PDB file of N, H, CA, C and O in Angstrom:
ATOM      1  N   MET A   1     -17.988  -2.078 -31.734  1.00  0.00           N
ATOM      2  CA  MET A   1     -16.164  -2.666 -31.341  1.00  0.00           C
ATOM      3  C   MET A   1     -15.891  -1.818 -30.193  1.00  0.00           C
ATOM      4  O   MET A   1     -15.218  -2.240 -29.253  1.00  0.00           O
ATOM      5  N   GLU A   2     -16.474  -0.410 -30.224  1.00  0.00           N
ATOM      6  H   GLU A   2     -17.021  -0.067 -30.988  1.00  0.00           H
ATOM      7  CA  GLU A   2     -16.076   0.240 -29.098  1.00  0.00           C
ATOM      8  C   GLU A   2     -16.968   0.395 -27.952  1.00  0.00           C
ATOM      9  O   GLU A   2     -16.763   1.317 -27.163  1.00  0.00           O
ATOM     10  N   ASN A   3     -18.138  -0.588 -27.749  1.00  0.00           N
ATOM     11  H   ASN A   3     -18.304  -1.337 -28.390  1.00  0.00           H
ATOM     12  CA  ASN A   3     -19.173  -1.030 -27.148  1.00  0.00           C
ATOM     13  C   ASN A   3     -18.713  -2.149 -26.292  1.00  0.00           C
ATOM     14  O   ASN A   3     -18.891  -2.217 -25.076  1.00  0.00           O
ATOM     15  N   GLU A   4     -18.042  -3.109 -27.111  1.00  0.00           N
ATOM     16  H   GLU A   4     -17.897  -3.054 -28.099  1.00  0.00           H
ATOM     17  CA  GLU A   4     -17.775  -4.132 -26.293  1.00  0.00           C
ATOM     18  C   GLU A   4     -16.584  -3.776 -25.568  1.00  0.00           C
ATOM     19  O   GLU A   4     -16.548  -4.264 -24.438  1.00  0.00           O
ATOM     20  N   MET A   5     -15.329  -2.869 -25.983  1.00  0.00           N
ATOM     21  H   MET A   5     -15.358  -2.473 -26.901  1.00  0.00           H
ATOM     22  CA  MET A   5     -14.357  -2.069 -25.701  1.00  0.00           C
ATOM     23  C   MET A   5     -14.302  -1.686 -24.183  1.00  0.00           C
ATOM     24  O   MET A   5     -13.534  -1.829 -23.232  1.00  0.00           O
ATOM     25  N   THR A   6     -15.562  -1.107 -24.466  1.00  0.00           N
ATOM     26  H   THR A   6     -16.186  -0.991 -25.239  1.00  0.00           H
ATOM     27  CA  THR A   6     -16.343  -0.522 -22.661  1.00  0.00           C
ATOM     28  C   THR A   6     -16.740  -1.269 -21.848  1.00  0.00           C
ATOM     29  O   THR A   6     -16.706  -0.891 -20.677  1.00  0.00           O
ATOM     30  N   VAL A   7     -17.220  -2.496 -22.142  1.00  0.00           N
ATOM     31  H   VAL A   7     -17.248  -2.803 -23.093  1.00  0.00           H
ATOM     32  CA  VAL A   7     -17.816  -3.577 -21.378  1.00  0.00           C
ATOM     33  C   VAL A   7     -16.782  -4.079 -20.756  1.00  0.00           C
ATOM     34  O   VAL A   7     -16.537  -4.261 -19.564  1.00  0.00           O
ATOM     35  N   LEU A   8     -16.064  -4.328 -21.962  1.00  0.00           N
ATOM     36  H   LEU A   8     -16.263  -4.181 -22.931  1.00  0.00           H
ATOM     37  CA  LEU A   8     -14.773  -4.940 -20.962  1.00  0.00           C
ATOM     38  C   LEU A   8     -13.515  -3.833 -20.041  1.00  0.00           C
ATOM     39  O   LEU A   8     -12.684  -4.227 -19.222  1.00  0.00           O
ATOM     40  N   ARG A   9     -13.631  -3.099 -20.282  1.00  0.00           N
ATOM     41  H   ARG A   9     -14.306  -2.779 -20.947  1.00  0.00           H
ATOM     42  CA  ARG A   9     -12.940  -2.024 -18.960  1.00  0.00           C
ATOM     43  C   ARG A   9     -13.474  -1.593 -18.269  1.00  0.00           C
ATOM     44  O   ARG A   9     -12.767  -1.220 -17.333  1.00  0.00           O
ATOM     45  N   LEU A  10     -14.729  -1.334 -18.126  1.00  0.00           N
ATOM     46  H   LEU A  10     -15.304  -1.637 -18.887  1.00  0.00           H
ATOM     47  CA  LEU A  10     -15.631  -1.207 -16.944  1.00  0.00           C
ATOM     48  C   LEU A  10     -16.028  -2.589 -15.801  1.00  0.00           C
ATOM     49  O   LEU A  10     -16.266  -2.701 -14.599  1.00  0.00           O
ATOM     50  N   THR A  11     -15.908  -3.665 -17.218  1.00  0.00           N
ATOM     51  H   THR A  11     -15.715  -3.574 -18.195  1.00  0.00           H
ATOM     52  CA  THR A  11     -16.125  -4.741 -16.248  1.00  0.00           C
ATOM     53  C   THR A  11     -14.572  -5.089 -15.531  1.00  0.00           C
ATOM     54  O   THR A  11     -14.589  -5.684 -14.453  1.00  0.00           O
ATOM     55  N   LYS A  12     -13.576  -4.807 -15.987  1.00  0.00           N
ATOM     56  H   LYS A  12     -13.562  -4.325 -16.863  1.00  0.00           H
ATOM     57  CA  LYS A  12     -12.182  -5.253 -15.283  1.00  0.00           C
ATOM     58  C   LYS A  12     -12.271  -4.241 -14.165  1.00  0.00           C
ATOM     59  O   LYS A  12     -11.710  -4.552 -13.114  1.00  0.00           O
ATOM     60  N   GLU A  13     -12.947  -2.972 -14.238  1.00  0.00           N
ATOM     61  H   GLU A  13     -13.402  -2.719 -15.091  1.00  0.00           H
ATOM     62  CA  GLU A  13     -12.433  -2.091 -13.188  1.00  0.00           C
ATOM     63  C   GLU A  13     -14.094  -2.219 -11.857  1.00  0.00           C
ATOM     64  O   GLU A  13     -14.360  -1.795 -10.732  1.00  0.00           O
ATOM     65  N   ASN A  14     -14.691  -2.952 -12.791  1.00  0.00           N
ATOM     66  H   ASN A  14     -14.475  -3.296 -13.705  1.00  0.00           H
ATOM     67  CA  ASN A  14     -15.913  -3.590 -11.481  1.00  0.00           C
ATOM     68  C   ASN A  14     -15.128  -4.511 -10.703  1.00  0.00           C
ATOM     69  O   ASN A  14     -15.316  -4.459  -9.488  1.00  0.00           O
ATOM     70  N   GLU A  15     -14.408  -5.225 -11.075  1.00  0.00           N
ATOM     71  H   GLU A  15     -14.255  -5.267 -12.062  1.00  0.00           H
ATOM     72  CA  GLU A  15     -13.694  -6.455 -10.369  1.00  0.00           C
ATOM     73  C   GLU A  15     -12.615  -6.225  -9.845  1.00  0.00           C
ATOM     74  O   GLU A  15     -12.161  -6.945  -8.956  1.00  0.00           O
ATOM     75  N   ASN A  16     -11.817  -4.835 -10.455  1.00  0.00           N
ATOM     76  H   ASN A  16     -12.186  -4.251 -11.177  1.00  0.00           H
ATOM     77  CA  ASN A  16     -10.604  -4.456  -9.082  1.00  0.00           C
ATOM     78  C   ASN A  16     -11.630  -3.896  -8.373  1.00  0.00           C
ATOM     79  O   ASN A  16     -11.771  -4.650  -7.411  1.00  0.00           O
ATOM     80  N   PHE A  17     -12.462  -2.974  -8.287  1.00  0.00           N
ATOM     81  H   PHE A  17     -12.348  -2.361  -9.069  1.00  0.00           H
ATOM     82  CA  PHE A  17     -13.373  -2.518  -7.270  1.00  0.00           C
ATOM     83  C   PHE A  17     -13.676  -3.488  -5.847  1.00  0.00           C
ATOM     84  O   PHE A  17     -13.600  -3.325  -4.629  1.00  0.00           O
ATOM     85  N   ARG A  18     -14.134  -4.791  -6.970  1.00  0.00           N
ATOM     86  H   ARG A  18     -14.196  -4.924  -7.959  1.00  0.00           H
ATOM     87  CA  ARG A  18     -14.581  -5.748  -5.759  1.00  0.00           C
ATOM     88  C   ARG A  18     -13.638  -6.394  -4.747  1.00  0.00           C
ATOM     89  O   ARG A  18     -14.021  -6.811  -3.654  1.00  0.00           O
ATOM     90  N   LYS A  19     -12.290  -6.452  -5.217  1.00  0.00           N
ATOM     91  H   LYS A  19     -11.979  -6.113  -6.105  1.00  0.00           H
ATOM     92  CA  LYS A  19     -11.114  -6.519  -4.674  1.00  0.00           C
ATOM     93  C   LYS A  19     -10.857  -5.535  -3.782  1.00  0.00           C
ATOM     94  O   LYS A  19     -10.523  -5.911  -2.659  1.00  0.00           O
ATOM     95  N   ILE A  20     -10.925  -4.392  -3.986  1.00  0.00           N
ATOM     96  H   ILE A  20     -11.197  -4.086  -4.899  1.00  0.00           H
ATOM     97  CA  ILE A  20     -10.126  -3.533  -3.141  1.00  0.00           C
ATOM     98  C   ILE A  20     -11.371  -3.291  -1.633  1.00  0.00           C
ATOM     99  O   ILE A  20     -11.049  -2.999  -0.481  1.00  0.00           O
ATOM    100  N   ILE A  21     -13.083  -3.585  -2.284  1.00  0.00           N
ATOM    101  H   ILE A  21     -13.345  -3.822  -3.220  1.00  0.00           H
ATOM    102  CA  ILE A  21     -13.825  -3.349  -1.016  1.00  0.00           C
ATOM    103  C   ILE A  21     -13.960  -4.927  -0.051  1.00  0.00           C
ATOM    104  O   ILE A  21     -14.525  -5.159   1.018  1.00  0.00           O
ATOM    105  N   LYS A  22     -13.284  -5.682  -0.851  1.00  0.00           N
ATOM    106  H   LYS A  22     -12.825  -5.494  -1.720  1.00  0.00           H
ATOM    107  CA  LYS A  22     -13.602  -6.896   0.015  1.00  0.00           C
ATOM    108  C   LYS A  22     -11.832  -6.890   1.009  1.00  0.00           C
ATOM    109  O   LYS A  22     -12.022  -7.166   2.194  1.00  0.00           O
ATOM    110  N   THR A  23     -10.445  -6.651   0.693  1.00  0.00           N
ATOM    111  H   THR A  23     -10.291  -6.427  -0.269  1.00  0.00           H
ATOM    112  CA  THR A  23      -9.769  -6.216   1.340  1.00  0.00           C
ATOM    113  C   THR A  23     -10.110  -5.628   2.373  1.00  0.00           C
ATOM    114  O   THR A  23      -9.877  -6.119   3.478  1.00  0.00           O
ATOM    115  N   GLN A  24     -10.863  -4.207   2.184  1.00  0.00           N
ATOM    116  H   GLN A  24     -11.052  -3.808   1.286  1.00  0.00           H
ATOM    117  CA  GLN A  24     -11.359  -3.240   3.618  1.00  0.00           C
ATOM    118  C   GLN A  24     -11.796  -4.056   3.969  1.00  0.00           C
ATOM    119  O   GLN A  24     -11.148  -4.428   4.947  1.00  0.00           O
ATOM    120  N   GLN A  25     -12.784  -4.827   3.745  1.00  0.00           N
ATOM    121  H   GLN A  25     -13.311  -4.525   2.951  1.00  0.00           H
ATOM    122  CA  GLN A  25     -13.669  -5.637   4.977  1.00  0.00           C
ATOM    123  C   GLN A  25     -12.811  -6.211   5.690  1.00  0.00           C
ATOM    124  O   GLN A  25     -12.735  -5.964   6.893  1.00  0.00           O
ATOM    125  N   ASN A  26     -12.215  -6.859   5.238  1.00  0.00           N
ATOM    126  H   ASN A  26     -12.278  -7.060   4.260  1.00  0.00           H
ATOM    127  CA  ASN A  26     -10.816  -7.907   5.754  1.00  0.00           C
ATOM    128  C   ASN A  26     -10.187  -6.679   6.595  1.00  0.00           C
ATOM    129  O   ASN A  26      -9.847  -6.988   7.737  1.00  0.00           O
ATOM    130  N   THR A  27     -10.074  -5.945   6.387  1.00  0.00           N
ATOM    131  H   THR A  27     -10.350  -5.694   5.460  1.00  0.00           H
ATOM    132  CA  THR A  27      -9.100  -5.263   7.245  1.00  0.00           C
ATOM    133  C   THR A  27      -9.570  -4.729   8.459  1.00  0.00           C
ATOM    134  O   THR A  27      -9.035  -4.670   9.566  1.00  0.00           O
ATOM    135  N   ILE A  28     -10.888  -4.274   7.972  1.00  0.00           N
ATOM    136  H   ILE A  28     -11.323  -4.321   7.073  1.00  0.00           H
ATOM    137  CA  ILE A  28     -11.900  -3.812   9.437  1.00  0.00           C
ATOM    138  C   ILE A  28     -12.208  -4.777   9.890  1.00  0.00           C
ATOM    139  O   ILE A  28     -11.978  -4.676  11.096  1.00  0.00           O
ATOM    140  N   ASN A  29     -12.747  -6.029   9.600  1.00  0.00           N
ATOM    141  H   ASN A  29     -12.933  -6.111   8.621  1.00  0.00           H
ATOM    142  CA  ASN A  29     -12.957  -6.937  10.715  1.00  0.00           C
ATOM    143  C   ASN A  29     -12.101  -7.609  11.739  1.00  0.00           C
ATOM    144  O   ASN A  29     -12.373  -8.112  12.830  1.00  0.00           O
ATOM    145  N   ARG A  30     -10.554  -7.419  10.813  1.00  0.00           N
ATOM    146  H   ARG A  30     -10.333  -7.011   9.928  1.00  0.00           H
ATOM    147  CA  ARG A  30      -9.475  -8.083  11.901  1.00  0.00           C
ATOM    148  C   ARG A  30      -8.953  -6.852  12.800  1.00  0.00           C
ATOM    149  O   ARG A  30      -8.091  -7.169  13.620  1.00  0.00           O
ATOM    150  N   LEU A  31      -9.389  -5.321  12.775  1.00  0.00           N
ATOM    151  H   LEU A  31     -10.089  -5.064  12.109  1.00  0.00           H
ATOM    152  CA  LEU A  31      -9.168  -4.218  13.583  1.00  0.00           C
ATOM    153  C   LEU A  31     -10.128  -4.720  14.079  1.00  0.00           C
ATOM    154  O   LEU A  31      -9.799  -5.644  14.824  1.00  0.00           O
ATOM    155  N   ILE A  32     -11.356  -4.527  14.018  1.00  0.00           N
ATOM    156  H   ILE A  32     -11.623  -3.776  13.414  1.00  0.00           H
ATOM    157  CA  ILE A  32     -12.474  -5.071  14.932  1.00  0.00           C
ATOM    158  C   ILE A  32     -12.431  -6.349  16.144  1.00  0.00           C
ATOM    159  O   ILE A  32     -13.025  -6.495  17.213  1.00  0.00           O
ATOM    160  N   ASP A  33     -11.287  -7.280  15.300  1.00  0.00           N
ATOM    161  H   ASP A  33     -10.804  -7.161  14.432  1.00  0.00           H
ATOM    162  CA  ASP A  33     -11.353  -8.568  16.304  1.00  0.00           C
ATOM    163  C   ASP A  33     -10.431  -7.845  16.979  1.00  0.00           C
ATOM    164  O   ASP A  33     -10.925  -7.587  18.077  1.00  0.00           O
ATOM    165  N   TYR A  34      -9.130  -7.292  16.872  1.00  0.00           N
ATOM    166  H   TYR A  34      -8.728  -7.502  15.980  1.00  0.00           H
ATOM    167  CA  TYR A  34      -8.308  -6.938  17.809  1.00  0.00           C
ATOM    168  C   TYR A  34      -8.258  -5.749  18.789  1.00  0.00           C
ATOM    169  O   TYR A  34      -7.342  -5.349  19.507  1.00  0.00           O
ATOM    170  N   PHE A  35      -9.387  -5.349  18.624  1.00  0.00           N
ATOM    171  H   PHE A  35     -10.131  -5.673  18.040  1.00  0.00           H
ATOM    172  CA  PHE A  35     -10.023  -4.141  19.379  1.00  0.00           C
ATOM    173  C   PHE A  35     -11.061  -5.185  20.214  1.00  0.00           C
ATOM    174  O   PHE A  35     -11.306  -4.547  21.238  1.00  0.00           O
ATOM    175  N   ILE A  36     -11.468  -5.896  20.259  1.00  0.00           N
ATOM    176  H   ILE A  36     -11.269  -6.414  19.428  1.00  0.00           H
ATOM    177  CA  ILE A  36     -12.642  -6.413  21.455  1.00  0.00           C
ATOM    178  C   ILE A  36     -11.574  -7.223  21.980  1.00  0.00           C
ATOM    179  O   ILE A  36     -11.468  -7.143  23.203  1.00  0.00           O
ATOM    180  N   LEU A  37     -10.394  -8.311  21.151  1.00  0.00           N
ATOM    181  H   LEU A  37     -10.480  -8.376  20.156  1.00  0.00           H
ATOM    182  CA  LEU A  37     -10.014  -9.242  22.148  1.00  0.00           C
ATOM    183  C   LEU A  37      -8.941  -7.729  23.204  1.00  0.00           C
ATOM    184  O   LEU A  37      -8.625  -7.778  24.393  1.00  0.00           O
ATOM    185  N   GLY A  38      -8.714  -6.843  22.428  1.00  0.00           N
ATOM    186  H   GLY A  38      -8.971  -6.802  21.462  1.00  0.00           H
ATOM    187  CA  GLY A  38      -7.890  -5.860  23.196  1.00  0.00           C
ATOM    188  C   GLY A  38      -8.918  -5.739  24.787  1.00  0.00           C
ATOM    189  O   GLY A  38      -8.465  -6.230  25.821  1.00  0.00           O
ATOM    190  N   ILE A  39     -10.096  -5.136  24.774  1.00  0.00           N
ATOM    191  H   ILE A  39     -10.463  -4.737  23.934  1.00  0.00           H
ATOM    192  CA  ILE A  39     -10.974  -4.975  25.931  1.00  0.00           C
ATOM    193  C   ILE A  39     -11.267  -6.382  26.552  1.00  0.00           C
ATOM    194  O   ILE A  39     -11.770  -6.434  27.674  1.00  0.00           O
ATOM    195  N   ARG A  40     -11.017  -7.346  25.969  1.00  0.00           N
ATOM    196  H   ARG A  40     -10.609  -7.304  25.057  1.00  0.00           H
ATOM    197  CA  ARG A  40     -11.235  -8.636  26.593  1.00  0.00           C
ATOM    198  C   ARG A  40     -10.492  -8.789  27.542  1.00  0.00           C
ATOM    199  O   ARG A  40     -10.900  -8.988  28.686  1.00  0.00           O
ATOM    200  N   ASN A  41      -8.779  -8.689  27.071  1.00  0.00           N
ATOM    201  H   ASN A  41      -8.448  -8.527  26.141  1.00  0.00           H
ATOM    202  CA  ASN A  41      -7.479  -8.954  27.843  1.00  0.00           C
ATOM    203  C   ASN A  41      -7.438  -7.904  29.044  1.00  0.00           C
ATOM    204  O   ASN A  41      -7.310  -8.179  30.237  1.00  0.00           O
ATOM    205  N   ASN A  42      -7.565  -6.722  28.506  1.00  0.00           N
ATOM    206  H   ASN A  42      -7.669  -6.499  27.537  1.00  0.00           H
ATOM    207  CA  ASN A  42      -7.865  -5.586  29.841  1.00  0.00           C
ATOM    208  C   ASN A  42      -8.454  -6.071  30.909  1.00  0.00           C
ATOM    209  O   ASN A  42      -7.852  -6.152  31.980  1.00  0.00           O
ATOM    210  N   GLU A  43      -9.986  -6.543  30.720  1.00  0.00           N
ATOM    211  H   GLU A  43     -10.475  -6.478  29.850  1.00  0.00           H
ATOM    212  CA  GLU A  43     -10.713  -6.896  31.675  1.00  0.00           C
ATOM    213  C   GLU A  43     -10.298  -8.385  32.323  1.00  0.00           C
ATOM    214  O   GLU A  43     -10.265  -8.704  33.511  1.00  0.00           O
ATOM    215  N   ILE A  44     -10.104  -8.893  31.571  1.00  0.00           N
ATOM    216  H   ILE A  44     -10.130  -8.633  30.605  1.00  0.00           H
ATOM    217  CA  ILE A  44      -9.184 -10.402  32.733  1.00  0.00           C
ATOM    218  C   ILE A  44      -8.464 -10.103  33.372  1.00  0.00           C
ATOM    219  O   ILE A  44      -8.496 -10.571  34.510  1.00  0.00           O
ATOM    220  N   GLN A  45      -6.812  -8.618  32.796  1.00  0.00           N
ATOM    221  H   GLN A  45      -6.786  -8.238  31.871  1.00  0.00           H
ATOM    222  CA  GLN A  45      -6.367  -8.384  33.840  1.00  0.00           C
ATOM    223  C   GLN A  45      -6.429  -8.225  34.785  1.00  0.00           C
ATOM    224  O   GLN A  45      -5.719  -8.660  35.693  1.00  0.00           O
ATOM    225  N   LYS A  46      -7.634  -7.299  34.825  1.00  0.00           N
ATOM    226  H   LYS A  46      -8.211  -6.946  34.088  1.00  0.00           H
ATOM    227  CA  LYS A  46      -8.188  -6.094  36.189  1.00  0.00           C
ATOM    228  C   LYS A  46      -8.000  -7.156  37.354  1.00  0.00           C
ATOM    229  O   LYS A  46      -8.246  -6.845  38.519  1.00  0.00           O
TER     230      LYS A  46
END
């Protein structure tokens, strides 16, 4: 019974970590996109 509880807890923690990592990946991708767009906009304005 204790082993099952541990497995359930670890499974839940693992899923939470996956969600956090996915959110961080999305944020980083957006920052990169904004950075690239900013550079392109500056080049166009010159």
